[in-house]
C-alpha positions, -999 to +999 in steps of 0.1 A: -145-136-212-172-117-194-196-092-211-209-061-194-239-043-209-241-005-203-260+019-224-240+049-212-214+065-235-193+074-205-171+043-200-138+056-185-148+049-149-165+016-157-136+004-178-112+013-150-130-006-122-139-035-144-102-039-151-094-042-115-123-065-106-120-088-136-084-086-148-066-080-116-086-100-091-106-126-110-082-132-138-105-130-168-110-107-198-141-085-201-159-066-228-182-036-223-209-031-249-238-007-254-253-030-281-283-047-264-288-073-292-251-083-291-253-086-253-284-108-253-267-133-277-238-139-253-235-173-236-204-165-214-208-147-180-229-116-185-237-085-163-264-061-172-253-028-157-283-006-165-317+004-151-335-019-176-343-055-167-332-077-196-336-111-181-301-121-192-271-123-170-267-107-135-285-074-131-266-046-112-284-013-110-261+017-114-260+042-086-247+068-111-212+075-099-196+058-129-215+080-154-205+113-138-176+135-145-160+156-118-159+151-080-189+159-059-197+153-022-219+123-017-244+129+012-259+094+015-240+062+008-271+039+014-252+014+035-262-022+037-249-057+039-243-084+013-237-120+023-223-109+056-201-081+042-206-044+045-216-027+013-230+007+001-248+023-028-275-003-021-308-008-038-338-032-035-337-044-070-313-064-091-294-096-085-266-079-066-282-057-039-258-028-043-238-011-071-207-032-067-189-013-095-195+022-080-187+011-045-154-004-056-146+027-077-153+049-047-128+029-025-100+025-051-100+062-061-100+072-024-131+093-034-139+103+002-103+117+006-112+145-017-135+159+010-117+155+044-135+170+073-103+174+093-067+165+085-043+152+111-012+169+126+008+161+094-020+173+070-029+137+062-063+122+057-070+105+091-080+069+095-106+081+119-125+096+089-121+065+067-154+048+059-138+014+062-123+022+096-156+036+109-174+004+098-148-018+114-137-034+082-104-017+074-086-050+080-107-068+053-099-063+016-136-058+010-133-050-028-115-083-033-141-102-013-169-085-033-153-097-065-151-133-054-187-132-042-197-118-076-179-148-092-199-172-070-231-155-079-223-159-116-217-196-111-250-200-092-267-183-121-254-211-144-224-194-160-191-212-165-161-195-149-134-221-158-113-194-175-112-172-144-078-175-127-074-165-091-044-143-085-016-158-065-009-144-031+026-128-028+048-116+000+065-083-006+091-070+019+098-033+020+120-013+043+123+024+050+158+037+058+151+069+076+183+067+097+212+047+084+232+055+115+225+056+152+258+072+163+278+080+132+276+113+113+255+130+139+279+158+146+299+166+177+272+185+196+245+159+191+269+131+201+279+149+233+243+156+241+235+119+236+263+108+258+252+132+286+217+118+283+230+082+285+251+092+316+221+107+334+202+076+327+230+054+339+234+038+304+272+034+307+273+006+281+256+029+255+283+055+261+309+029+256+292+017+224+288+053+211+326+059+216+336+027+199+314+034+169+329+069+166+364+054+168+354+028+141+361+000+166+325-012+164+298-011+137+269+013+140+237-007+151+214+009+124+238+002+096+243-033+109+205-038+107+205-029+070+232-055+064+212-081+084+181-074+063+201-080+031+216-112+045+182-126+054+168-117+019+199-132+003+197-165+022+161-168+010+169-154-025+140-130-023+140-096-039+130-067-016+126-029-016+146-003+002+134+033+004+161+059+010+155+092+028+177+121+015+158+151+027+173+179+048+182+174+085+155+183+109+127+172+132+110+151+105+140+146+083+174+130+085+191+127+119+226+126+103+246+156+091+256+136+060+259+101+048+292+086+039+303+075+004+307+040+019+270+039+026+261+050-009+286+025-023+270-002-002+235+006-015+247+004-052+258-032-048+227-046-032+218-070-059+184-082-046+173-048-035+151-025-056+160+009-043+135+037-043+131+072-031+117+080+003+105+116-005+111+137+026+086+154+048+092+187+029+084+173-005+047+174+005+031+195-022+065+206-033+073+192-067+106+211-071+120+195-039+107+161-049+124+162-083+156+175-066+157+145-042+149+120-069+178+134-090+202+132-061+194+095-055+197+088-092+231+104-091+242+083-061+230+050-076+239+058-112+205+047-125+169+059-129+147+058-098+111+049-106+096+038-072+088+057-040+071+059-007+064+091+012+082+098+044+057+097+073+032+084+047+026+121+042+003+122+012-029+138-001-050+125-029-047+134-057-020+160-054+008+137-042+001+111-069+000+138-096+034+152-084+049+117-084+038+113-120+053+146-130+086+136-113+088+104-133+078+079-106+061+048-119+052+029-087+043+042-053+040+023-020+026+051+002-010+038+004-015+031+041-026+048+073+002+055+098-020+048+128-041+018+117-031-013+097-053-027+069-065-020+034-069+018+030-086+014-005-103-020+002-079-041-018-047-061-014-039-060-051-019-033-069-038-010-093-032+021-113-041+055-100-072+070-115-071+108-117-106+120-110-097+156-120-086+145-155-110+115-157-082+091-168-063+061-158-027+070-152+005+051-155+012+053-117+009+018-101-002+020-065+010-008-042-012-009-010+009-012+021-009-035+046+012-032+078+038-008+092+059-017+122+056+018+139+018+015+136+018-014+159+048-004+181+043+033+186+008+043+177-012+012+189+014+003+216+009-035+210+030-060+229+053-081+206+029-110+211-002-090+202+016-075+172+026-109+158-010-121+161-023-090+143+002-094+115-007-131+110-044-121+107-035-095+080-014-122+062-043-146+063-066-119+048-042-113+019-038-150+013-076-155+011-078-127-015-048-137-036-034-103-027+000-090-017+011-090+019+032-059+017+049-050+050+069-020+060+097-022+085+123+003+095+159-007+099+160+013+132+133-010+146+154-041+137+186-030+153+206-050+179+199-087+187+167-105+195+176-108+232+177-070+234+150-062+209+119-084+208+106-068+176+133-087+157+115-119+165+082-105+155+097-096+122+113-130+117+083-150+128+058-130+108+080-132+077+084-169+081+047-174+085+039-152+054+063-169+030+052-204+042+017-196+027+030-189-008+025-215-034+057-232-045+071-220-078+075-246-105+109-247-121 
């Protein structure tokens, strides 16, 4: 048990961030009190979160963010460094040289994203504007590291932390099914156009493959990759997540005219897969369409759908999260930058969305996505070898924090065989590396 002293009557924000730091990361209970006499009697780990020096426990001087209501631009972050790590909301007094609580709250709530200078081509907050990216620490779960350094500081101050339990690192595999088929259900005109393009490029084997798939003499490569994913997960007996795109056909939507009942039937019987909605590009700030797509997937599966990830990672804070809540979504996996891997909110550990407009902790659980295949392949243009090395570094960062290494792969990037598609080996080798670091489960 850890006790935090704060004289302020406004405790919503402090309770929220203390819950993540102490419950989620450090694995201990905490109690916030405004009773100074009670606080001074405590023998267990103590933190004095006030302007007043009490000579008891660690002293963290508040910046003020946690005692405000509303959202206001912050002109100066007062950046500094603590034990080799970037920090902000710094001060010259106290045992911790910055307001660790406010800084963590700022990152988890994506506070800066309420005031974007410029959105990208898809109306998303750009990684180029991210504080963590600009400081070169987007690939470090800095909130988690701050928490562990806080624990070390408590121990050096003479407090026992035997009841603190470090969270166990986990590997979570997720897949976006944007295109279940490469050749099937594209329509006559699109298939003819594709065949002409293959002919002009001299890809006669692709023309042959296209015809055989259409004649049902050969399986579609993209559908085969979905089946392969399931086979790999089944062999390892590991649950996984599939996010299904059902939006309308278009440039940023489905490439197929329709999906077959056999595809839907196949999805229904994937015993290890948790199937969620991949809200289409057009659900962005469109609650009605979001609810419509969710209802359609529920009708297909014959069960409630409570998890989601935005197509193109197209989201804005807080509007997207608020819409998801209204649509009945309980867990979201959209928190990532499409053009840069890492820890968008500074943590590798799931946490609940805090609605700054309503000043309340919501029931929407946010799962940070650490790495997406198209980020490395298309946007950063990494070689397979460089991508594998980068993924291993991200895995190591999650392991060190007891966080979740949550990866995002597309079935379309895992099609064909390793000899023709080197990214399959990147996927397999990185997955093998990631799960090898997990602690064995006791039976």
